[in-house]
LUMVEXVEX-470647 format. One record per residue (C-alpha): residue in three letters; x, y, z. Coordinates in nm, 4 decimals, padded with zeros to 6 digits, m for minus. Example, Ala and Ser with C-alpha at 12.3 -4.5 7.8 and 13.67 -1.06 7.14 Angstrom:
LUMVEXVEX-470647
PT   tigu          X          Y          Z
PT    ALA    01.2300   m00.4500    00.7800
PT    SER    01.3670   m00.1060    00.7140
//
This chain:
LUMVEXVEX-470647
PT   tigu          X          Y          Z
PT    MET    10.6298    08.7514    00.2160
PT    GLU    10.8354    08.7874   m00.1007
PT    ALA    11.1620    08.7602    00.0993
PT    HIS    11.0491    08.4292    00.2453
PT    VAL    10.9611    08.2886   m00.0961
PT    GLU    11.2937    08.3952   m00.2393
PT    ASN    11.4778    08.2375    00.0516
PT    ASP    11.2865    07.9073    00.0070
PT    MET    11.3705    07.9015   m00.3617
PT    ARG    11.7390    07.9411   m00.2922
PT    LYS    11.7231    07.6497   m00.0457
PT    LEU    11.5596    07.4371   m00.3188
PT    HIS    11.8108    07.5312   m00.5874
PT    ARG    12.1156    07.4299   m00.3839
PT    PRO    12.0320    07.0525   m00.3638
PT    LEU    11.9217    07.0499   m00.7291
PT    ALA    12.2524    07.2011   m00.8325
PT    VAL    12.4391    06.9405   m00.6335
PT    ILE    12.2410    06.6622   m00.7953
PT    ALA    12.3036    06.8057   m01.1439
PT    VAL    12.6779    06.8254   m01.0833
PT    GLY    12.6746    06.4642   m00.9595
PT    VAL    12.4937    06.3438   m01.2683
PT    VAL    12.7376    06.5249   m01.4981
PT    LEU    13.0343    06.3774   m01.3169
PT    ALA    12.8814    06.0284   m01.3298
PT    LEU    12.8129    06.0547   m01.7039
PT    THR    13.1651    06.1804   m01.7612
PT    ARG    13.3087    05.8848   m01.5741
PT    PHE    13.0722    05.6482   m01.7709
PT    THR    13.1797    05.8009   m02.1013
PT    VAL    13.5460    05.7743   m02.0101
PT    ALA    13.4887    05.4144   m01.9008
PT    GLN    13.3196    05.3382   m02.2313
PT    THR    13.5936    05.4935   m02.4436
PT    ASN    13.8583    05.3137   m02.2424
PT    ILE    13.7163    04.9729   m02.3297
PT    GLY    13.8962    04.8401   m02.6402
PT    ILE    13.6908    04.6843   m02.9210
PT    PRO    13.7789    04.3130   m02.9587
PT    PRO    13.9794    04.2672   m03.2821
PT    PRO    13.7614    03.9776   m03.4116
PT    ILE    13.4630    04.2113   m03.4525
PT    LEU    13.6523    04.5019   m03.6043
PT    THR    13.5950    04.5976   m03.9697
PT    PRO    13.9340    04.7077   m04.1089
PT    ASP    13.9470    04.9921   m04.3511
PT    LYS    14.0688    04.7487   m04.6177
PT    VAL    14.0078    04.3742   m04.6575
PT    GLU    14.1809    04.1669   m04.9268
PT    THR    13.9525    03.8975   m05.0798
PT    HIS    13.9163    03.7026   m05.4011
PT    LEU    13.6757    03.9796   m05.5027
PT    GLY    13.9596    04.2277   m05.4721
PT    THR    14.0131    04.4932   m05.2088
PT    LEU    13.7035    04.5762   m05.0047
PT    GLU    13.7168    04.9223   m04.8458
PT    PHE    13.5284    05.0590   m04.5476
PT    LYS    13.5102    05.3848   m04.3567
PT    ASP    13.3972    05.3477   m03.9952
PT    GLY    13.2563    05.0129   m04.0967
PT    ALA    13.0497    05.1488   m04.3888
PT    PRO    13.1370    04.9978   m04.7306
PT    SER    13.2518    05.2237   m05.0122
PT    LYS    13.0532    05.2540   m05.3350
PT    GLU    13.3014    05.0259   m05.5164
PT    THR    13.2812    04.7675   m05.2390
PT    VAL    12.8989    04.7709   m05.2543
PT    GLU    12.9096    04.6997   m05.6289
PT    LYS    13.1575    04.4128   m05.5837
PT    VAL    12.9522    04.2551   m05.3053
PT    TYR    12.6242    04.2743   m05.4918
PT    ASP    12.7824    04.1311   m05.8060
PT    ASN    12.9119    03.8427   m05.5958
PT    LEU    12.5786    03.7959   m05.4182
PT    ASP    12.3897    03.7801   m05.7470
PT    PHE    12.6496    03.5416   m05.8831
PT    MET    12.6114    03.3075   m05.5824
PT    HIS    12.2334    03.3191   m05.6236
PT    GLY    12.2756    03.2385   m05.9940
PT    VAL    12.4939    02.9322   m05.9282
PT    GLU    12.2562    02.8116   m05.6569
PT    ALA    11.9553    02.8506   m05.8892
PT    PHE    12.1373    02.6680   m06.1692
PT    VAL    12.2274    02.3687   m05.9525
PT    ASN    11.8946    02.3463   m05.7674
PT    ALA    11.6694    02.3798   m06.0742
PT    TYR    11.8559    02.1540   m06.3160
PT    GLN    11.5932    01.8804   m06.3026
PT    GLY    11.3312    02.1267   m06.4233
PT    ALA    11.5527    02.2588   m06.7031
PT    SER    11.6090    01.9003   m06.8143
PT    THR    11.2416    01.8096   m06.8459
PT    TYR    11.1645    02.1437   m07.0064
PT    ALA    11.4381    02.0882   m07.2620
PT    ILE    11.2959    01.7432   m07.3409
PT    ARG    10.9515    01.8883   m07.4097
PT    GLU    11.1083    02.1747   m07.6067
PT    GLY    11.3046    01.9246   m07.8160
PT    LEU    10.9954    01.7157   m07.8851
PT    LEU    10.7917    02.0201   m07.9857
PT    ASN    11.0651    02.1370   m08.2203
PT    GLU    11.0398    01.8061   m08.4064
PT    GLY    10.6622    01.8194   m08.4369
PT    VAL    10.5742    01.6077   m08.1324
PT    GLU    10.2854    01.7878   m07.9667
PT    ASP    10.1620    01.7109   m07.6174
PT    ASN    09.9625    01.3828   m07.5956
PT    THR    10.1512    01.2577   m07.9027
PT    LEU    10.3854    00.9601   m07.8682
PT    VAL    10.7287    00.9070   m08.0213
PT    VAL    10.8235    00.5618   m08.1381
PT    PHE    11.1654    00.4560   m08.2696
PT    SER    11.0925    00.1787   m08.5187
PT    ASP    11.4584    00.1608   m08.6245
PT    LEU    11.6042    00.2644   m08.2907
PT    MET    11.7731    00.5920   m08.2170
PT    ASP    12.0935    00.7160   m08.3812
PT    SER    12.3607    00.9655   m08.2853
PT    LYS    12.1827    01.2585   m08.4519
PT    SER    11.9585    01.2973   m08.1458
PT    LEU    12.0941    01.4410   m07.8217
PT    PHE    11.9503    01.2939   m07.5016
PT    LEU    12.1169    01.2823   m07.1624
PT    THR    12.0863    00.9101   m07.0943
PT    ALA    11.9410    00.7468   m07.4048
PT    ASN    12.1179    00.4776   m07.6100
PT    THR    12.0928    00.3391   m07.9606
PT    ASP    11.9895   m00.0184   m07.8845
PT    THR    11.6596    00.0360   m07.7035
PT    PRO    11.3088    00.0796   m07.8539
PT    TYR    11.1913    00.3905   m07.6675
PT    LEU    10.8482    00.5384   m07.6010
PT    TRP    10.8581    00.9129   m07.5281
PT    GLY    10.5858    01.1716   m07.4887
PT    ILE    10.4252    01.4437   m07.2787
PT    ILE    10.0801    01.4067   m07.1250
PT    ASP    09.8939    01.7379   m07.0908
PT    VAL    09.6637    01.7397   m06.7863
PT    SER    09.6078    02.1168   m06.7845
PT    LYS    09.2468    02.0710   m06.8927
PT    GLY    09.1637    01.7728   m06.6734
PT    PRO    09.2523    01.4093   m06.5984
PT    MET    09.4012    01.2029   m06.8816
PT    VAL    09.4167    00.8300   m06.9401
PT    PHE    09.7375    00.6610   m07.0487
PT    GLU    09.6821    00.3070   m07.1781
PT    VAL    10.0053    00.1139   m07.1385
PT    PRO    10.0630   m00.1978   m07.3485
PT    PRO    10.2150   m00.5092   m07.1867
PT    ASN    10.5867   m00.5797   m07.1642
PT    LEU    10.6978   m00.2231   m07.1162
PT    LEU    10.9290   m00.0774   m06.8549
PT    GLY    10.8983    00.2870   m06.7693
PT    THR    10.8091    00.5736   m06.5439
PT    LEU    10.6096    00.8943   m06.5447
PT    ASP    10.7662    01.2111   m06.4032
PT    ASP    10.6307    01.5607   m06.3565
PT    MET    10.7932    01.8659   m06.5107
PT    TRP    11.0331    01.9039   m06.2185
PT    PHE    11.1465    01.5468   m06.2785
PT    ARG    10.9693    01.4121   m05.9688
PT    TRP    10.8288    01.0625   m05.9753
PT    VAL    10.4563    01.0331   m06.0478
PT    THR    10.4237    00.6567   m06.1024
PT    ASP    10.5986    00.3633   m06.2617
PT    VAL    10.4404    00.1828   m06.5586
PT    GLY    10.4946   m00.1591   m06.7053
PT    ALA    10.7109   m00.4139   m06.5232
PT    PRO    10.7945   m00.1932   m06.2193
PT    GLY    10.4470   m00.0381   m06.2060
PT    PRO    10.1210   m00.1648   m06.0575
PT    ASP    10.0291   m00.3358   m06.3858
PT    ARG    10.3433   m00.5537   m06.3349
PT    GLY    10.4108   m00.5764   m06.7039
PT    GLU    10.0575   m00.6821   m06.7974
PT    GLY    09.9570   m00.3445   m06.9288
PT    GLY    09.6684   m00.1323   m06.8034
PT    LYS    09.4968    00.2045   m06.7823
PT    TYR    09.6631    00.4818   m06.5845
PT    LEU    09.4551    00.7815   m06.4770
PT    ILE    09.6747    01.0873   m06.4378
PT    LEU    09.5210    01.3664   m06.2280
PT    PRO    09.6201    01.7329   m06.2623
PT    PRO    09.7343    01.9531   m05.9713
PT    ARG    09.4748    02.0126   m05.6978
PT    TYR    09.2169    01.7916   m05.8726
PT    ASP    08.9149    01.7306   m05.6469
PT    GLY    08.6666    01.5936   m05.9027
PT    PRO    08.5054    01.2502   m05.9239
PT    LEU    08.7233    00.9398   m05.9420
PT    PRO    08.6458    00.5899   m06.0681
PT    GLU    08.5858    00.3058   m05.8269
PT    GLY    08.8217    00.0815   m06.0191
PT    GLY    08.9670   m00.0083   m06.3551
PT    TYR    09.2501    00.2462   m06.3400
PT    PHE    09.5804    00.2959   m06.1691
PT    VAL    09.5406    00.6502   m06.0332
PT    ALA    09.8376    00.8834   m06.0037
PT    HIS    09.8580    01.2519   m05.9055
PT    SER    10.0812    01.5091   m06.0738
PT    ARG    10.1925    01.8401   m05.9199
PT    THR    10.2482    01.9840   m06.2705
PT    THR    10.0227    02.0298   m06.5739
PT    ARG    10.2477    01.8164   m06.7948
PT    VAL    10.3799    01.4696   m06.7313
PT    LEU    10.6824    01.3162   m06.8986
PT    ILE    10.6595    00.9590   m07.0342
PT    LEU    10.9902    00.7686   m07.0243
PT    ALA    10.9407    00.4083   m07.1265
PT    ARG    11.1056    00.1334   m07.3259
PT    ALA    11.0169   m00.1986   m07.4839
PT    PHE    11.2581   m00.4813   m07.5647
PT    LEU    11.4224   m00.6150   m07.8785
PT    GLU    11.3146   m00.9537   m08.0085
PT    ASN    11.6106   m01.1339   m08.1655
PT    ASN    11.7786   m00.7939   m08.2013
PT    ASP    11.4836   m00.6711   m08.4063
PT    PRO    11.3141   m00.3432   m08.2886
PT    LYS    11.0114   m00.3814   m08.5188
PT    PRO    10.7965   m00.6000   m08.2892
PT    ALA    10.8653   m00.3620   m07.9973
PT    ALA    10.7666   m00.0652   m08.2137
PT    GLU    10.4412   m00.2309   m08.3102
PT    LEU    10.3673   m00.3007   m07.9459
PT    ILE    10.4361    00.0595   m07.8539
PT    ARG    10.1921    00.1719   m08.1234
PT    THR    09.9067    00.0200   m07.9188
PT    ALA    09.9559    00.2792   m07.6425
PT    LYS    09.6944    00.5523   m07.6119
PT    ILE    09.6463    00.8892   m07.4434
PT    TYR    09.2984    01.0451   m07.4158
PT    PRO    09.0784    01.2493   m07.1771
PT    TYR    08.9098    01.0755   m06.8831
PT    THR    08.5287    01.0700   m06.8808
PT    PRO    08.3912    01.0895   m06.5224
PT    GLY    08.1002    00.8569   m06.4583
PT    GLY    08.1970    00.6240   m06.7415
PT    TYR    08.4232    00.3200   m06.7369
PT    GLY    08.5229    00.2398   m06.3799
PT    THR    08.2135    00.3905   m06.2194
PT    SER    07.9202    00.1670   m06.1218
PT    ILE    07.5539    00.2534   m06.1630
PT    GLY    07.5243    00.2328   m05.7851
PT    GLU    07.7843    00.5089   m05.7470
PT    ILE    07.5991    00.7226   m06.0017
PT    LEU    07.2718    00.6735   m05.8105
PT    THR    07.4315    00.8256   m05.5009
PT    GLY    07.4476    01.1566   m05.6866
PT    LYS    07.8190    01.1998   m05.6299
PT    VAL    07.8915    01.1739   m06.0009
PT    ARG    07.6855    01.2214   m06.3131
PT    PRO    07.6725    00.9404   m06.5670
PT    GLY    07.9320    00.9715   m06.8398
PT    ARG    07.8681    00.8590   m07.1964
PT    PRO    08.1135    00.5831   m07.2946
PT    THR    08.3044    00.7145   m07.5917
PT    PRO    08.5822    00.5378   m07.7818
PT    PRO    08.9197    00.7099   m07.7484
PT    PRO    09.0359    00.9079   m08.0515
PT    ALA    09.3025    00.7626   m08.2790
PT    GLN    09.6393    00.8014   m08.1135
PT    LYS    09.8951    01.0247   m08.2845
PT    PHE    10.2486    00.8880   m08.3264
PT    VAL    10.5623    01.0459   m08.4604
PT    GLU    10.8391    00.8292   m08.6009
PT    GLY    11.1550    00.9185   m08.4080
PT    SER    11.4130    00.7158   m08.5996
PT    GLY    11.6192    00.9450   m08.8202
PT    LYS    11.5122    01.2629   m08.6467
PT    ALA    11.7554    01.4937   m08.4651
PT    PHE    11.6051    01.5636   m08.1244
PT    MET    11.7843    01.8214   m07.9092
PT    THR    11.6693    01.7670   m07.5506
PT    ILE    11.9612    01.8909   m07.3362
PT    PRO    11.9285    02.2147   m07.1356
PT    GLY    12.1549    02.5055   m07.2072
PT    THR    12.4819    02.5831   m07.0301
PT    ASP    12.4590    02.9562   m07.0867
PT    PHE    12.2015    03.2285   m07.0198
PT    HIS    11.9392    03.0357   m07.2189
PT    TYR    11.9262    02.7907   m06.9266
PT    PHE    11.7607    03.0550   m06.7090
PT    GLU    11.5181    03.1429   m06.9899
PT    GLN    11.4123    02.7774   m06.9972
PT    ILE    11.3606    02.7743   m06.6194
PT    ASN    11.1565    03.0940   m06.6382
PT    ALA    10.9353    02.9479   m06.9111
PT    LEU    10.8745    02.6402   m06.6924
PT    VAL    10.7896    02.8515   m06.3873
PT    GLU    10.5403    03.0456   m06.5990
PT    GLN    10.3875    02.7258   m06.7347
PT    GLU    10.3290    02.5488   m06.4038
PT    PRO    10.1329    02.6324   m06.0872
PT    THR    10.3104    02.8429   m05.8254
PT    ASP    10.3036    02.5593   m05.5714
PT    ALA    10.4367    02.3018   m05.8198
PT    LEU    10.7865    02.3532   m05.6814
PT    ASP    10.9166    02.3567   m05.3258
PT    PRO    10.9383    02.7057   m05.1697
PT    GLU    11.3145    02.6789   m05.1056
PT    ILE    11.3944    02.6419   m05.4749
PT    MET    11.1335    02.9009   m05.5784
PT    GLY    11.3051    03.1377   m05.3380
PT    SER    11.6427    03.0832   m05.4977
PT    LEU    11.4880    03.1487   m05.8414
PT    ALA    11.3148    03.4626   m05.7134
PT    ALA    11.6539    03.5929   m05.5944
PT    ILE    11.7644    03.6170   m05.9601
PT    GLY    11.4335    03.7601   m06.0872
PT    ILE    11.2436    03.4447   m06.1890
PT    VAL    10.8990    03.4841   m06.0369
PT    LYS    10.5728    03.3485   m06.1824
PT    GLY    10.3658    03.6262   m06.3307
PT    LYS    10.6524    03.8735   m06.3572
PT    PRO    10.8697    03.9429   m06.6625
PT    PHE    11.2201    03.8001   m06.6530
PT    ASN    11.4228    04.0666   m06.8226
PT    PRO    11.7633    04.1114   m06.6540
PT    ASP    11.9800    04.4052   m06.7532
PT    ALA    12.3162    04.3672   m06.9208
PT    ARG    12.5009    04.3451   m06.5889
PT    MET    12.2741    04.0716   m06.4511
PT    LYS    12.2731    03.8817   m06.7818
PT    ASN    12.6546    03.8687   m06.7784
PT    ILE    12.6492    03.7497   m06.4184
PT    LEU    12.3962    03.4749   m06.4931
PT    THR    12.5932    03.3635   m06.7995
PT    GLU    12.8980    03.3123   m06.5803
PT    ALA    12.6843    03.1485   m06.3119
PT    ALA    12.5621    02.8947   m06.5709
PT    ALA    12.9219    02.8154   m06.6653
PT    VAL    13.0236    02.7668   m06.3007
PT    GLY    12.7049    02.5686   m06.2331
PT    THR    12.7872    02.3386   m06.5214
PT    ALA    13.1425    02.2977   m06.3881
PT    THR    13.0010    02.2221   m06.0437
PT    GLY    12.7785    01.9449   m06.1732
PT    ARG    13.0591    01.7894   m06.3727
PT    THR    13.2992    01.8124   m06.0775
PT    LEU    13.0530    01.6402   m05.8442
PT    ASN    12.9983    01.3709   m06.1062
PT    TRP    13.3618    01.2960   m06.1992
PT    ARG    13.5580    01.4084   m05.8960
PT    ALA    13.3289    01.3643   m05.5987
PT    ARG    13.4880    01.4031   m05.2570
PT    ALA    13.4862    01.1050   m05.0266
PT    SER    13.4408    01.3415   m04.7330
PT    GLU    13.0958    01.4252   m04.8642
PT    GLY    12.9938    01.0608   m04.8872
PT    PHE    13.0133    01.0333   m05.2682
PT    TYR    13.1561    00.7118   m05.4080
PT    TYR    13.0602    00.4430   m05.6562
PT    TYR    13.2217    00.1696   m05.4462
PT    PRO    13.4610    00.1882   m05.1493
PT    ASP    13.7872    00.3763   m05.2162
PT    SER    13.6721    00.4731   m05.5661
PT    ALA    13.6282    00.8456   m05.5097
//
């Protein structure tokens, strides 16, 4: 019995051995075939690559420690330039508010230039022959009313310099003046049936940029007109809401209250500094704005570029010495980029003031 079993086992081992030898030979041929196939040059990573970053070194495709440092420095630098260029509108509005606060102009206070502006103040686009009305409306605690006098021309922008509404001649009051109701982000409370021009803001502060007009080259009448403007909290269920609407139960009756006396600051003779920085302070201004406003106040693409350099709402922005140096240079290159696009725009990108001017 044992002899038969041993004989059967030998018969079974022979074909298994043949199969094993065949598999080994096949794998050997496959391996040889694989090693004989040359790697296409376009996908090779050379041991050394010369770039504007310097020499980048690799071993079997893996970057050296020095190469890793160069690449990350460059990546952070590119993110810094992108953040600088993409967020400039926010830095600009933040710098305007910062400049107003530094001269004693609190939110919901209006600046009037009774004797026009002079060269002591630094604004990006202002001039010295226009009676301006400047201010910041704070809607962080609820809707605010902005009473606009007649014969103005202006606009309201949010803190990322996005349009909220026009006022005066280009606005819905068409130069006749009127009451503008500015709603804060995500506001879902009661609204009036009429009596207001309603506008929604995606940020908790709104920038007032308006002007009046000289009369016989005299700014005084325009300044007096501007001094009739008012900013005050909105009272739901008051002016603009009918008794019938109140009886529906959708809104409680509001007690009509006269608006408080409007605060004004005389701007003539003051030295306002409202231009964003061109160094590391620029990113500090952007971080302060991100902290001030709701997370969804800005488009995700730009918030992503800011997050890439460490600016994230609710988190401290405290870059180390290396990153601070990188961002300082990024601000300088970002500034150069903006100036280049402004003064030496390329026709191939569709920039020109008039045909053949670029």
